C-alpha positions in Angstrom: 2.5 44.8 4.8 4.0 44.1 1.4 1.4 43.8 -1.3 3.0 40.6 -2.7 2.0 38.8 0.5 -1.7 39.0 -0.4 -1.4 36.9 -3.7 0.6 34.3 -1.8 -2.0 34.0 0.9 -4.8 33.8 -1.6 -2.9 31.0 -3.5 -2.4 29.2 -0.2 -6.1 29.4 0.6 -6.9 28.1 -2.9 -4.5 25.2 -2.3 -6.2 24.2 0.9 -9.7 24.3 -0.6 -9.3 21.4 -3.0 -7.8 19.3 -0.3 -10.6 20.2 2.1 -13.3 19.5 -0.5 -11.7 16.2 -1.4 -11.8 15.2 2.2 -15.4 16.2 2.7 -16.5 14.4 -0.5 -14.6 11.2 0.6 -16.1 11.4 4.1 -19.6 11.9 2.7 -19.2 8.8 0.5 -18.2 6.8 3.6 -21.2 8.1 5.5 -23.5 7.2 2.7 -22.1 3.7 2.4 -22.5 3.2 6.2 -26.1 4.5 6.0 -27.0 2.2 3.2 -25.4 -0.8 5.0 -27.4 0.1 8.1 -30.7 0.3 6.2 -30.0 -3.1 4.4 -29.1 -4.8 7.7 -32.0 -3.4 9.7 -34.5 -4.2 6.9 -34.2 -7.9 7.4 -33.0 -8.6 3.8 -29.9 -10.1 5.3 -29.6 -11.6 8.7 -27.8 -9.3 11.2 -25.8 -12.4 12.2 -24.0 -12.2 8.8 -24.3 -8.4 8.1 -24.4 -6.5 11.4 -25.6 -2.8 11.2 -23.0 -0.2 10.7 -23.7 1.3 14.1 -23.0 -2.0 15.8 -19.8 -2.4 13.8 -18.7 1.1 14.7 -19.3 0.4 18.4 -17.3 -2.8 18.1 -14.5 -0.9 16.4 -14.3 1.4 19.3 -14.0 -1.6 21.6 -11.2 -3.2 19.5 -9.2 0.0 19.3 -9.0 0.0 23.1 -8.4 -3.7 23.4 -4.8 -4.6 24.1 -4.9 -8.2 22.7 -6.4 -7.0 19.4 -3.9 -4.1 19.2 -1.2 -6.7 19.6 -2.7 -8.7 16.7 -2.9 -5.5 14.6 0.7 -4.8 15.5 1.8 -8.3 14.4 0.1 -7.8 11.0 1.6 -4.3 10.6 5.0 -5.6 11.6 4.9 -8.3 9.0 3.8 -5.8 6.4 6.7 -3.4 7.3 9.3 -6.2 7.2 8.0 -7.4 3.9 8.2 -3.8 2.5 11.7 -3.3 3.9 12.8 -6.3 1.9 10.7 -5.8 -1.2 11.2 -2.1 -1.9 15.1 -2.2 -2.1 15.0 -5.4 -4.1 12.5 -4.0 -6.5 14.4 -0.7 -6.8 17.8 -2.2 -7.4 16.6 -4.8 -9.9 14.4 -2.3 -11.6 17.3 0.1 -12.0 19.5 -2.6 -13.6 16.7 -3.8 -15.9 15.9 -0.2 -16.8 19.4 0.9 -17.5 20.7 -2.2 -19.3 18.6 -2.9 -22.4 20.1 -6.4 -22.8 19.2 -7.3 -19.3 15.6 -6.0 -19.8 15.2 -8.0 -23.0 16.7 -11.2 -21.4 14.4 -11.1 -18.4 11.2 -9.9 -20.1 9.7 -13.3 -20.5 10.5 -14.3 -16.9 9.0 -11.1 -15.6 5.8 -11.5 -17.7 5.6 -15.2 -16.6 5.9 -14.6 -12.8 4.1 -11.3 -12.5 0.5 -12.6 -12.9 1.1 -15.4 -10.3 -1.0 -14.6 -7.2 1.3 -14.3 -4.1 -1.1 -16.4 -2.1 -0.7 -19.3 -4.6 2.7 -20.0 -3.1 1.3 -20.2 0.5 0.9 -24.1 0.6 4.5 -24.5 -0.6 5.8 -22.0 2.0 3.9 -23.8 4.8 5.6 -27.0 3.8 9.1 -25.4 3.7 8.9 -22.8 6.5 5.9 -23.8 8.6 3.1 -21.7 9.8 5.1 -18.9 11.4 5.7 -15.3 10.5 8.4 -16.2 7.9 5.7 -17.6 5.6 3.7 -14.4 5.9 6.6 -12.1 5.2 7.8 -14.1 2.2 4.2 -14.0 0.8 4.2 -10.2 1.3 7.6 -9.8 -0.4 6.5 -11.9 -3.4 3.4 -9.6 -3.9 4.8 -6.2 -3.1 8.1 -6.4 -5.0 6.3 -6.2 -8.4 4.8 -2.6 -8.3 8.2 -1.2 -7.2 10.1 -3.3 -9.8 7.9 -2.5 -12.7 7.5 1.2 -11.9 11.2 1.5 -11.5 11.8 -0.1 -14.9 9.3 2.2 -16.6 10.5 5.3 -14.8 14.1 4.7 -15.7 13.4 3.8 -19.3 11.3 7.0 -19.7 14.2 9.3 -18.6 15.1 11.9 -21.2 17.7 10.2 -23.4 19.1 13.5 -24.6 19.9 14.6 -21.0 21.7 11.3 -20.4 23.7 11.5 -23.6 24.6 15.1 -22.8 25.8 14.1 -19.4 27.9 11.3 -20.9 29.5 13.8 -23.4 30.5 16.1 -20.5 32.1 13.2 -18.7 29.5 12.5 -16.0 30.0 9.0 -14.6 27.2 6.6 -13.9 26.8 7.3 -10.2 26.5 11.0 -11.0 24.0 10.4 -13.8 22.0 8.2 -11.5 21.9 10.8 -8.7 21.3 13.9 -10.8 19.3 12.7 -13.7 17.9 9.2 -13.5 16.6 9.0 -10.0 15.1 12.5 -9.8 13.3 11.9 -13.1 12.0 8.5 -12.2 11.3 9.2 -8.5 7.6 10.1 -9.0 6.9 6.9 -10.9 8.9 4.8 -8.3 7.0 6.5 -5.5 3.7 5.6 -7.0 4.8 2.0 -7.1 5.9 2.1 -3.5 2.4 3.5 -2.5 0.8 0.6 -4.3 3.0 -1.8 -2.5 2.3 -0.3 0.9 -1.5 -0.7 0.4 -1.0 -4.2 -1.0 1.3 -5.3 1.9 -1.5 -5.1 4.5 -4.0 -6.9 2.3 -1.6 -9.7 1.6 -0.6 -9.9 5.3 -4.1 -10.5 6.4 -4.8 -12.9 3.6 -1.6 -14.9 4.3 -2.5 -15.1 8.0 -5.9 -16.4 7.1 -4.5 -19.1 4.8 -1.5 -20.0 6.9 -3.4 -20.1 10.2 -1.0 -18.1 12.2 -1.4 -17.8 16.0 -1.5 -14.0 15.9 -2.4 -11.1 13.6 -5.6 -9.7 12.2 -6.1 -12.8 10.1 -5.9 -15.1 13.2 -8.4 -12.8 14.9 -10.8 -13.0 11.9 -10.6 -16.8 12.0 -11.4 -16.9 15.7 -14.2 -14.3 15.4 -16.0 -16.1 12.5 -16.0 -19.6 13.9 -19.6 -20.5 14.5 -20.8 -17.2 13.0 -21.5 -15.7 16.4 -19.1 -12.8 16.3 -19.3 -11.4 12.8 -19.7 -7.9 14.2 -16.2 -8.1 15.7 -14.9 -9.6 12.4 -16.3 -6.6 10.4 -14.8 -4.3 13.0 -11.4 -5.9 12.7 -11.5 -5.5 8.9 -12.4 -1.8 9.5 -9.5 -1.4 11.9 -7.1 -2.8 9.3 -8.6 -0.5 6.7 -8.0 2.5 9.0 -4.4 1.5 9.5 -4.0 1.3 5.8 -5.6 4.7 5.3 -3.3 6.3 7.8 -0.2 4.7 6.3 -1.3 5.9 2.8 -1.8 9.4 4.0 1.7 9.4 5.7 3.3 8.0 2.4 1.7 10.8 0.4 2.8 13.4 2.9 6.3 12.2 2.7 6.2 12.2 -1.1 4.9 15.8 -1.1 7.7 16.7 1.3 10.6 15.1 -0.4 9.4 14.9 -4.1 7.6 18.3 -4.5 8.0 18.0 -8.3 5.8 14.9 -8.4 2.6 16.9 -7.5 1.4 16.6 -11.1 1.6 12.8 -11.1 -1.7 10.9 -11.0 -2.7 9.5 -7.6 
């Protein structure tokens, strides 16, 4: 065996340990939260009708994850979130590139961006219901209006932070804009853009459920929550549905990070 294999194996083991310890710490925090909720619920401080014990919620979660109608609702919410992201991410990326690369465009639109960015996406729901009705279109538009901003703003900042000397040198050597974008701008800005995409992914599920609740759709996790909380008799299933949506978001976030590590290995130093 070559001796240089040993340092590589030791480094690999060291790389796995932080990830394992992070997972264990995160899991322990979740267990402590569930235990505290169980104690509060069982103590009688809050009625179990409104705050079911964590053990009951976990049992209901197991039921829901094997229940075809609920899985269909979860799929409807996830589908809306994915469709919204498919629209929002390219729009945010393209517009962000333009505003980041063209100073005049950035200056001309700064007031508009600062004016629209703080507006909550759910604030436009009543108008959307009037225009498009209570169908999936209203949910998707609400998701797009919320998730486009992290991608747009991170793209602008990522592009504007690209090394100006590198860009000027590329221009002097005759590199055209497409080449400068492909070889300098996008690789440099990619970690910041990816961080914006991750934020949008997490936001998409939250906005999807909130929009379903406000719009009153006939399917989705939001529709399930409305049905489960009517009369206050099935709050345990409502909490379980929220946990199921959270699990879906957690899995999607892990997948997004894995893809980022695979295709953007130079972004490992970026904050997460």
